[in-house]
N, C-alpha and C positions, 0 to 999 in steps of 0.2 A: 077086522077093520082094514080097509084098503090103505095102501101106502100114502096116496095123496091126503086121505082123511087123517092119517096119523101125523103126517107132516104139518097139516093145518092145526091139529090139536097141540102139537109141540110149539108151533109158532105162537099160538094164542097164549100158551103157558109162559113163554119167554117174555112176551109183551106185559102180561100181568105181573111177572116177576119184577120188571123194571118200574112199573107203576108203584109196586110195593116199596121199592127202594126210594123212589122220589117222595112218596108220602112220608116215610120215616125220616128222610134227610131234612125235609122241610119242617116236619113236626119237631125234630130235635133242635133245629136252629131257632124256630119261632117260639116254641113252648118247651124249653128244657125242663124235664121232669125232676121232681125232688125224690131222691132215692131213699131218704133217711127212714121213712116209715117201713121200708123193707128190712131194715137192719135188725129189728126185734122180731124174733120168731114167736109164733103163737102156740107152739107145741113144746112142752118141756123136754129138753134133751135132744131135740131135732138138730141134726148136723148142719153146719153152715154151708151154704151154696155160694160159690164165687162164679160170676158170669164172665166169660171171655168172648167178646164179639169178634167178627171177622174184619178183614182189611177195610179201612176207611168207614168203619161203622162205629157209632157210639154205643154205649150200653143200652140205649133206648130201643135199638133194633130188637133187643131181646126182652122188651117190656112184657110181652105176653107170657114168656117163660117165667119171668120174675113174679108176675101176678099169680100164676098157677102154683108155683112152688111155695110162695109165701102163704097162699091160702091153705096149703097142705101142712103148714106149721114151721117151715124152715126160715131162719134168718137168711136174707139174700143180699150179697155184697156185689157192688160194682167196684172195679179197681181204680182207685184214685190215681190220677196222672196218666191214665191210659189213652185219653183223648180219642182220636179217630183211628188208632191202631195202624199207624203208617210206618212204624219201625220194623227192623228185621225180627225174625222169630226169636233168636237168642236175646236180643235187646228187650223185646216185649216180655219174654219169659222172666227176665231179671226184674222187670217192673212188677209182675205178678208175685214173684218170690219175695220181693221187698214188702209188698202189701201183706202177704201172709205172715211174715215175721213181725212187722210193726204192729199188727193187730192180734198177734199170738193166736192165730186160727189153727185148729187141729181137727183131724178127721174130716177134712174138707172134701166136698163134692164139687168138682168142677163141671160146669155146663158150658159148652163152647159151640160156636158156629164157625164153620169154614176154617180160615186161617187160625182161628182161636183154638181149634183142636190140635193143630201142630204146636202152638205155643204151650198148650196144656200138657202135651206129651213131653215136650222139652223140659218143662218144670218137673215132671214126674221121673225123668231119666237123667237129667244133667244139672240139677240144682241142689244146693245144700239144704234147701227147704222142702225137698221132695217128700220127706217123712211126714209132712203136715197134710199131704193129700191122700185120701183113701181111694177114690176112683173118679172117673170122668165119663160123662155122656157127651159125645160129639155129634153135631148135626151138620151133614153135608160137608165133611172135611176132606180135602184132597190128600189123604195119607200117602197115595202113590203119585201125587202130582196131577197136573192137567195137561193133556196134549196141546191145548190151545196156548198155554203159557209161553211156550218158546217163541211165539209170534207176537207177543205183547210188546208195545212200544216203551213201556216203563219197566225199569229194572226190578222194582218190588213185585211186579206181576210175573216177570220171568223167573223169579225165585221159586215159583211153583212148577217149573218144568220138571218132568220125570227124570231129567238128567242132572238136576241140581245136586251138587255134592252134599250140601247140608241136609237136603230132603232125603237123599239116599241113605245117609248115615242114620238119620232118625228112623227111617223105615226098617233098617236092618236090626234095630234094637227091638226085640220081640218080648223081652222078659216081663214087661208090665202090661202087655196087650190084653191079658186076661182081666185086667181091672178097667178096661175101657169098653163102653158100649158105643158102637158107631151106628147112628140112625141116618138113613139117607133116602132121597127120593128115587122113585123108579126111573125118572128122567130128570137129570140135572144139566142144564145147558152150559154150565161152566166146568163141570167135571164129567166129561163123556165116558170115562172109564169107571165111574162110580166111586164109592167110598168104602168098599169092602176092606176090612183090616184083619189080617191073619191072626188067629188066636183070640180075637175079641168077640163080644156079643154083637152080632151084626143083624140089624133090623131094617129091612127094606120097606119103606112107606109107599103105599099106593097113592102117590101125589106127584105133581110135577113142579119143578122150579128149584132154584137154589136159595132164594130168600123167602118167598111167600110161605113155604111150609112152616116157618117159625111160628106163625099164628094159627096153623091148622089144628083144630081140636084133637084130631087123631094123633098128631105128633106130640102135642102137649100131654096127652094121656100116657104115651110111651115114655116120654121124658120123666114124668112123675113116677111111673112104675120103676124105671131104672134107678132113679135117685133113691127110691125107697128100698132098692135091692130086690125088686120083684122082676122076674123074667117075663 
């Protein structure tokens, strides 16, 4: 494919990505979904799944994931009090840890998008509730940061700079990476360096975008397989 054609393809993917965001933001505002039917699993003994959305996302952004994993038999939880996930990674990790403790969840499978993957790893490495988490599947997570973040006008976005001290400290902790599956798009307009995580199960999806792949049937199949412990 010629370079102009590839740039056009990527530009189209970027536009579709933001249309996906707009759709779910409007949907979440006008038609807030009832998550309670997801809480009861349909398969005896199926491990609980806890969803961790990305920055400024409600849990409804991950509704396609919730539906897929609930259909596979898992009880699926959204974290009460998480809101639009605008707090720092440590602060939001404490919200997740508190939810795990209050609901006495064990052998938890975290499924996270973007910033949610950083929050999940923080829970697994720096929380007194880490023992409750078995493993995590992260979708398009900036484990090594994003080169674009340093130019962001908002501090919460600049936190994803590859030079951020907190991000660097989290990245240096490799001991639990083998319990993480990092699934990421072949082209992510927000994470130009990709989401490869050393020591993890890394799966590159032949799709474009940061947000829109959440509803891609190929990604959903990968997430379901990883949650089930299948490579």
